[in-house]
C-alpha positions in Angstrom: -199.3 126.4 -57.4 -200.9 127.8 -54.2 -204.2 126.3 -55.0 -202.5 122.9 -55.4 -200.8 123.2 -52.1 -203.9 124.1 -50.2 -206.2 121.4 -51.5 -205.4 118.9 -48.7 -203.8 115.4 -48.6 -205.4 114.1 -51.8 -204.3 117.1 -53.9 -200.8 117.0 -52.3 -200.1 113.5 -53.7 -201.6 113.9 -57.1 -203.0 116.2 -59.8 -206.6 117.2 -59.9 -207.3 114.7 -62.7 -206.0 111.8 -60.5 -208.0 109.3 -58.5 -211.1 110.2 -56.5 -211.0 111.0 -52.8 -211.0 107.4 -51.6 -208.4 106.4 -54.1 -206.3 109.4 -53.3 -206.3 108.5 -49.6 -205.3 104.9 -50.4 -202.5 106.1 -52.7 -201.3 108.5 -50.0 -201.1 105.7 -47.5 -199.3 103.4 -49.9 -196.8 106.1 -50.8 -196.1 107.1 -47.2 -195.6 103.5 -46.2 -192.8 103.0 -48.6 -189.2 102.6 -47.3 -187.8 104.5 -50.3 -188.3 108.2 -51.1 -190.5 108.8 -54.1 -191.5 111.7 -56.2 -193.1 112.1 -59.6 -193.2 114.7 -62.3 -195.8 115.4 -65.0 -194.7 115.8 -68.6 -193.9 119.5 -67.9 -191.6 118.7 -65.0 -194.0 119.8 -62.2 -193.9 117.7 -59.0 -197.1 115.7 -58.7 -196.2 113.2 -55.9 -194.0 113.4 -52.8 -194.0 110.8 -50.0 -193.1 110.8 -46.3 -189.6 109.3 -46.8 -188.8 112.0 -49.3 -189.8 114.5 -46.6 -187.6 112.8 -44.1 -184.5 112.9 -46.3 -184.9 116.5 -47.6 -187.1 118.1 -45.0 -189.6 119.4 -47.5 -193.3 118.4 -46.9 -195.6 117.2 -49.6 -197.5 120.4 -49.4 -194.3 122.4 -50.0 -193.0 120.2 -52.8 -196.1 119.3 -54.9 -196.8 121.9 -57.6 -193.2 123.1 -57.9 -191.6 123.0 -61.3 -188.5 120.8 -61.0 -186.0 121.1 -58.1 -184.6 124.5 -59.1 -184.4 127.1 -56.4 -185.4 124.8 -53.5 -184.1 121.2 -53.7 -181.0 121.7 -55.8 -178.4 124.4 -56.4 -179.2 126.8 -59.2 -176.0 125.9 -61.0 -177.0 122.3 -61.0 -180.7 122.7 -61.6 -180.7 122.5 -65.4 -178.5 119.4 -65.6 -180.5 117.6 -62.8 -183.8 118.4 -64.6 -182.6 117.3 -67.9 -181.3 114.0 -66.6 -184.4 113.3 -64.6 -186.8 114.1 -67.5 -184.8 112.1 -70.0 -186.2 109.0 -68.5 -189.6 109.9 -69.9 -188.5 109.0 -73.4 -186.0 106.2 -72.6 -186.8 102.5 -72.1 -186.3 100.9 -68.7 -184.9 102.7 -65.6 -182.1 105.2 -65.4 -179.8 105.4 -62.3 -178.2 108.8 -61.4 -176.5 110.3 -58.4 -177.3 114.0 -57.5 -176.4 116.4 -54.7 -179.7 117.7 -53.4 -180.5 120.4 -50.9 -182.2 119.9 -47.6 -184.7 122.4 -46.3 -182.2 123.4 -43.6 -179.6 124.2 -46.3 -177.5 121.1 -46.0 -176.6 118.9 -48.9 -177.2 115.2 -49.3 -176.0 112.9 -52.0 -178.8 110.7 -53.3 -179.0 107.8 -55.8 -182.1 107.9 -58.0 -183.9 105.4 -60.2 -186.1 107.1 -62.7 -188.6 105.7 -65.2 -191.1 107.1 -67.6 -194.8 107.1 -67.1 -197.2 106.5 -70.1 -200.7 107.9 -70.4 -203.8 106.0 -71.5 -202.9 106.7 -75.1 -199.4 105.5 -74.7 -197.9 108.9 -74.9 -195.2 110.1 -72.4 -197.0 111.5 -69.4 -194.3 112.1 -66.9 -191.6 110.5 -64.7 -191.5 108.9 -61.4 -188.3 108.9 -59.3 -187.3 106.8 -56.3 -184.3 107.9 -54.4 -182.3 107.2 -51.2 -179.3 108.5 -49.5 -176.2 107.1 -51.2 -174.6 105.9 -48.0 -177.9 104.0 -47.1 -178.0 102.5 -50.6 -174.3 101.5 -50.3 -175.0 99.9 -46.9 -177.9 98.0 -48.4 -175.8 96.8 -51.3 -173.0 95.8 -48.9 -175.5 93.8 -46.8 -176.8 92.0 -49.9 -173.3 91.4 -51.2 -172.3 90.0 -47.8 -175.3 87.7 -47.6 -174.6 86.4 -51.1 -170.9 85.8 -50.3 -171.7 84.0 -47.0 -174.3 81.8 -48.7 -172.0 80.9 -51.6 -168.3 81.2 -51.3 -167.5 81.6 -47.6 -164.7 79.5 -46.1 -167.0 78.4 -43.2 -170.4 76.8 -43.1 -173.6 78.9 -43.1 -176.9 77.3 -42.4 -180.2 79.1 -41.9 -182.8 77.1 -40.0 -186.5 77.9 -39.5 -188.3 77.9 -36.2 -188.9 74.1 -36.7 -185.1 73.7 -36.8 -185.0 72.6 -40.5 -182.4 74.0 -42.9 -183.8 76.5 -45.3 -180.5 77.8 -46.8 -177.2 76.0 -46.9 -174.0 77.3 -48.4 -171.4 75.3 -50.3 -169.0 74.7 -47.3 -171.9 73.5 -45.1 -173.1 71.1 -47.8 -169.7 69.6 -48.2 -169.3 69.2 -44.4 -172.7 67.6 -44.0 -172.0 65.3 -46.9 -175.0 66.1 -49.2 -176.0 68.6 -51.9 -177.3 72.1 -51.0 -180.8 71.4 -52.2 -180.9 67.9 -50.8 -180.4 69.3 -47.2 -183.3 71.7 -47.3 -186.3 71.0 -45.1 -184.8 67.8 -43.7 -184.6 67.2 -39.9 -181.1 67.6 -38.5 -181.5 64.1 -37.0 -181.3 62.7 -40.5 -177.9 64.3 -41.1 -176.2 63.9 -37.7 -176.0 60.5 -36.0 -174.6 61.7 -32.6 -174.6 65.2 -31.1 -177.8 66.3 -32.7 -179.5 66.9 -29.3 -176.7 69.4 -28.3 -177.1 71.2 -31.6 -180.8 71.4 -31.4 -180.6 72.6 -27.8 -178.3 75.4 -28.8 -180.6 76.4 -31.7 -183.7 76.4 -29.4 -181.8 78.5 -26.8 -181.0 81.1 -29.5 -184.6 81.3 -30.6 -185.7 81.8 -27.0 -182.9 83.9 -25.5 -180.8 85.2 -28.3 -177.2 84.6 -29.5 -174.7 83.2 -27.0 -171.8 85.5 -26.1 -169.1 83.2 -27.5 -168.7 80.4 -30.1 -169.3 76.9 -28.9 -167.5 73.7 -29.9 -169.8 70.8 -30.7 -168.7 67.2 -31.3 -171.0 65.4 -33.7 -171.0 62.3 -35.8 -172.1 63.0 -39.4 -173.7 60.4 -41.6 -172.1 60.5 -45.1 -172.0 58.2 -48.2 -168.5 57.1 -47.0 -169.7 56.2 -43.5 -170.1 58.0 -40.2 -167.5 60.6 -39.4 -166.7 62.2 -36.0 -166.2 65.9 -36.3 -165.8 69.0 -34.2 -167.6 72.2 -35.3 -166.8 75.6 -33.8 -170.2 77.2 -34.0 -171.7 80.7 -33.7 -175.4 81.4 -33.7 -177.6 84.5 -34.6 -181.3 84.9 -34.0 -183.0 86.1 -37.2 -186.0 88.4 -36.7 -188.2 90.2 -39.2 -187.3 93.8 -39.7 -190.9 94.5 -41.0 -192.8 93.6 -37.9 -193.5 96.0 -35.0 -192.7 93.3 -32.5 -189.6 91.1 -33.0 -190.8 88.0 -34.8 -188.2 85.2 -35.0 -187.6 83.8 -38.5 -185.1 81.2 -37.4 -181.4 81.0 -36.6 -178.3 81.7 -38.6 -175.8 79.0 -37.7 -172.2 79.7 -38.8 -169.6 77.0 -38.2 -166.1 75.8 -39.1 -164.7 72.3 -39.0 -161.9 72.3 -36.5 -161.6 68.6 -36.0 -158.0 68.3 -37.1 -156.9 71.2 -34.9 -158.8 69.8 -31.9 -157.4 66.4 -32.3 -153.9 67.8 -32.5 -154.6 69.9 -29.4 -155.9 66.9 -27.5 -152.9 64.8 -28.6 -150.5 67.5 -27.4 -152.4 67.7 -24.0 -152.3 63.9 -23.7 -148.6 63.7 -24.5 -147.8 66.5 -22.0 -149.8 64.8 -19.3 -148.3 61.4 -19.9 -144.8 62.9 -20.0 -145.5 64.6 -16.7 -146.8 61.3 -15.2 -143.7 59.4 -16.3 -141.5 62.1 -14.7 -143.5 62.0 -11.4 -143.4 58.2 -11.5 -139.6 58.2 -11.9 -139.1 60.6 -9.0 -141.4 58.5 -6.8 -139.7 55.2 -7.8 -136.3 56.7 -6.9 -137.5 57.1 -3.3 -138.7 53.5 -3.0 -136.3 51.0 -1.2 -138.3 48.0 -2.4 -138.0 47.5 -6.2 -141.5 46.0 -6.4 -142.9 49.0 -4.7 -141.2 51.1 -7.3 -142.8 49.0 -10.0 -146.3 49.2 -8.6 -145.9 53.0 -7.9 -145.0 53.5 -11.6 -148.1 51.7 -12.7 -150.3 53.7 -10.4 -149.1 56.9 -12.1 -149.6 55.3 -15.5 -153.2 54.3 -14.7 -154.4 57.9 -14.3 -156.5 58.7 -17.3 -155.2 55.7 -19.2 -156.8 52.5 -17.9 -159.1 51.1 -15.2 -157.1 48.0 -14.3 -153.5 46.7 -14.6 -152.1 43.2 -14.1 -148.5 42.2 -13.7 -147.5 38.7 -14.7 -143.8 37.5 -14.4 -142.1 34.3 -15.3 -141.2 31.9 -12.5 -140.0 28.5 -13.3 -141.0 29.1 -16.9 -144.5 29.8 -15.9 -146.4 33.1 -15.8 -147.5 34.0 -12.2 -149.5 37.0 -11.0 -147.2 39.3 -9.1 -149.3 42.4 -8.7 -152.7 43.8 -9.7 -155.3 46.4 -9.1 -158.6 45.3 -7.4 -160.9 43.5 -9.8 -164.2 44.9 -8.3 -163.3 48.5 -7.5 -160.8 51.2 -8.3 -157.6 51.0 -6.3 -153.8 51.0 -6.3 -151.7 48.3 -7.9 -150.4 46.1 -5.1 -148.4 42.9 -4.9 -150.6 39.8 -4.7 -151.2 38.9 -1.1 -149.9 35.6 0.1 -147.3 35.4 -2.7 -147.5 35.0 -6.5 -150.0 32.5 -8.0 -149.8 30.9 -11.4 -152.1 32.2 -14.1 -153.9 29.7 -16.4 -153.9 31.5 -19.8 -155.2 29.4 -22.7 -153.3 29.2 -25.9 -153.5 32.3 -28.0 -154.1 34.5 -25.0 -153.1 38.2 -25.7 -150.5 38.1 -22.9 -148.9 35.0 -24.4 -149.0 36.6 -27.8 -147.2 39.6 -26.4 -144.5 37.3 -25.1 -144.2 35.5 -28.5 -144.0 38.8 -30.4 -141.8 40.6 -27.8 -144.1 43.6 -28.2 -147.5 45.0 -27.6 -150.9 43.4 -28.4 -154.2 45.3 -28.5 -157.6 43.6 -28.4 -161.3 44.4 -27.7 -164.4 42.5 -27.0 -166.9 42.0 -29.8 -170.3 43.8 -29.5 -172.6 42.1 -27.0 -170.0 39.8 -25.6 -170.7 40.8 -22.0 -168.5 39.6 -19.1 -167.9 36.3 -20.8 -165.1 37.7 -23.0 -163.2 39.1 -20.0 -163.7 36.1 -17.7 -162.5 33.7 -20.3 -159.2 35.6 -20.4 -158.9 35.7 -16.6 -159.5 39.4 -16.5 -162.0 41.5 -14.3 -165.5 41.2 -15.6 -165.9 44.9 -16.7 -162.9 44.7 -19.0 -163.7 45.4 -22.7 -160.4 46.7 -24.1 -157.0 45.2 -23.3 -153.4 46.1 -24.0 -150.6 43.6 -23.2 -147.0 44.8 -23.2 -144.0 42.5 -22.7 -141.6 43.3 -19.8 -137.9 43.0 -20.9 -134.7 43.8 -19.2 -131.1 43.0 -20.0 -132.2 41.1 -23.1 -134.6 38.8 -21.2 -138.4 38.6 -21.2 -139.4 38.9 -17.5 -143.2 38.9 -18.0 -146.2 40.9 -19.2 -148.1 43.9 -18.0 -151.8 44.1 -19.0 -153.8 47.4 -19.1 -157.6 47.0 -19.2 -160.3 49.5 -20.0 -164.1 49.3 -19.3 -166.8 50.0 -21.8 -167.0 53.7 -21.0 -163.5 54.2 -22.6 -162.4 53.9 -26.1 -160.2 51.1 -27.4 -156.5 51.3 -27.1 -154.7 52.8 -30.1 -151.1 52.9 -31.4 -150.1 56.0 -29.3 -151.4 54.2 -26.2 -149.2 51.2 -27.0 -146.1 53.4 -27.3 -146.9 55.0 -23.9 -147.5 51.6 -22.3 -144.1 50.4 -23.7 -142.4 53.4 -22.0 -144.1 52.4 -18.7 -143.3 48.8 -19.1 -139.6 49.6 -19.6 -139.5 51.2 -16.2 -141.5 48.5 -14.6 -139.2 45.8 -16.1 -136.1 47.5 -14.7 -137.7 47.5 -11.2 -138.9 43.8 -11.5 -135.4 42.8 -12.7 -133.8 44.5 -9.7 -136.3 42.8 -7.3 -135.4 39.4 -8.7 -131.7 40.1 -8.4 -132.0 41.3 -4.8 -134.5 38.6 -3.8 -136.7 41.2 -2.2 -139.9 40.0 -3.8 -142.0 36.9 -3.2 -141.5 35.5 -6.7 
């Protein structure tokens, strides 16, 4: 045993009949570079190999370990030695690998629970020649298994999307949730540029991924609005996204492998939140308008004041047309060429020449609201033909009624930078029109307007 310990590095890692000096040095380097602890026994149970990771875990050097018979008296308690030796050496005659857990002793006297994988070694003649055993601390093994299990769960059954992208920002792994959200199969998404999957918002997403590659993960999730191309058509979605920079654990210097992108579709919640904010704001505007109108001595001033409050965040222009001698005349309007308040028409009301089928006339006929928008590429012609400011692209006409009579029409107009009017917008406009109609009716009764 002492001769074996003193024969240097080559003898410390293998028996005398092992590889030559150059092969022994190479084998030593390979064994010492392993992440797992490794030891080997000959057919008689004598330790023949012992790598650096085994030394790190138990504290015994290769020179101290190689040549000992089994673990008895140094790496395992005497009471456990026979059972440990029997279970380890049983792998020599058994097929495949055997997994065991043992309590081994450190050199400093402490105990450590290890998990071993043992397998038999065959000689040139096929006869059993020994056993090699790889082992690691149980808690480290459990941590590794947890990490692998977590990765598999995230990339398969997670209730949020997981996409791994390489440094070229192309998906390399996509889980089931992400595939459903992106509207394609998991394998069909791999290697494709993100621009082929996302119609709008891809620049923001790519910018976030590039930032993570260069600077690391952001401190908080980000909400990205995108339009996704699917077989059913384009869909506008909001994704709450988190990002992780992936680096190789095997390189001395951090080498980026790509980005882990985790996201969840929160479109419905965001739309509900936006709708709640919009309703709260509009309710507040109606309340402020009512208080302001109550302070106005002139009913028409109360009407235009209510419209000024309604315009905030809602429309770019507003027109008020009322009936006089069975004709619609322009009573008040915002400036057609620039933002401004709604004011009575200077010099008195003037008749408006709406052609048959005009949205304002349709609102009168239906006694309700009419929504309309210009077709793509119509330019200013569409608005000018309808006697509206040239930048108008979307219109909402609402009838003015009071005491069972139709008094006129109020028209809200939006420019191209806004979305088209929707049903909730019409309901809000009708609430505004009811207040405006009451003020216009009072103005006509008192004769304090120029109609």
